Steps between C-alpha positions, in 0.01 A plus 500: 500500500631843431542742782193712400284192445432573133683211347579146588685198344336164501585151377198300371396201308201280421452145367563617148760772561858443633608759764524860396638805688313819442500868612140627562345816646262493790197486267622166351633649176805319354778755465775265381572131465830448689558128440347194347613147574352379177782434253487640141433151357235411760224476247685247292461237774201264524400430852202385694241776554418584864168656591342633819149354516222472760297186584163545673476325837232234532273725709557797272641720774852525368698535184799283575815640332725271303799514269500250219781426259399320180724262301723678245309362203164514671215367280146511647408195304746286696493384863793575737604374840494759783743573789316687775756662730390631844608598842155562652574625852291774666581853380776363280378552143739432212313641198626836376475691177868515451754360249576133566831478317585192313508234771174352376589477135652150510168347579317739266728377229424140586121552475388552870254763620623657819268679748510669837175589681432690825209404721266725684706505820837564322500867594368613155170578663622666814430408867143398410642213296785400731262487800310222331794269590458539866439145641479384141838434341466308183130553440485812284832447325394152385148623401644777285777282353241242419300760319805603300561138415147454378530810292822380348360155420198656327721667251523328164880553492564321831565131533262426777689192617828685549472771763794505743517714812827576664637699788742497796430536871148649520489430123600141571203481752266631226641252247447210734152627591415533127572130445280402796232743584505644149583179312190523271663823346875424487685215336859536626660657791871597562529599867810627671528489885120490558325573827250211528345577838511838669553342847852426373595853405633796703245630742612863449374485146212249519321641805480849349270350240358182651494567879616195698400141416308484828302818394443390138522123464252483209703778315825308543335173378346671197833667409709179521609315180482180715123536524454452121738216419207275417415740212858501358536429123730598224874510574664698777877528535632627839845639566629587850829562668558274798645787705225746420459709812225713358247244368622197696523178295256334733232680285601288200551187707146515635360555149716204370362286785148574409556450122677168551242376742230561234706353217528827307762542227726811538862602462734615773848659509676560830803726481752406774668797670260747350288758690194687368687568172705240318862604510745526207593132523144396446389779254607319188307187599195698594500682162563180301221311674248781422606483135449123503155535664372771261624326187371153601160609643410822314680477166515114457846510351855445618712776654694665216854366463756716686247679715587301809868476583 
């Protein structure tokens, strides 16, 4: 901001515009473009288009924001698999109308639709939305993600047997919940370090939202992945570090116990010596296994030669 408040410099972007730096006056008029991260040959590149869209909630009360990246050679007459990436925690939305860079272009080139959606309690709708999660973790997130899944599968260009949901930590919780509570809507789950029962997580976090297990026993039961194991279908892969001191590995062990006791098929990777994130020594394996899972289950073809080293 200039000393007299008449001018300011801002850096901005949106899903279709790489970051720009611009001088404006205090009425919003552009005085001068100072910098543009878009290279001179930018328009010569073919890349997957990203859009900001809004999906109506089931009850019609909210327009759920989402960013969707289409395959590079997108053709509405074809059907594509979908990767639905989420975090999902209260007041922790991830959808923004900002430039996403090129990190999602590999899968766009391979023919996968990629989407992120924020639910009604993500913070996008203020305190009113976040307050809905009090004593109700899992309920509204899963309802809105299920609505988004149904919307996707209703599109003529989506393969309605190949919707994968993925996330880590709270996102791992939502991915595991999607393959149990929400198994009618999702086909694959890729869950990192999931909470599976809120009694197992840090009280300083959980009790802000859920109160104590003694005060809210039904809420804890309704929010637990373990409650819905009998509804499990599709294919869930779980990854967890055995030294995770944030989401303790007992969360995964209790889910595995339930899944094996009911003879459910799933996949599990335990990373020895890893905490809530998988350290450098495990990162290559973690990345390679995701490649294998996506190619095998979403694309039905082998991993390209040389991709995994």
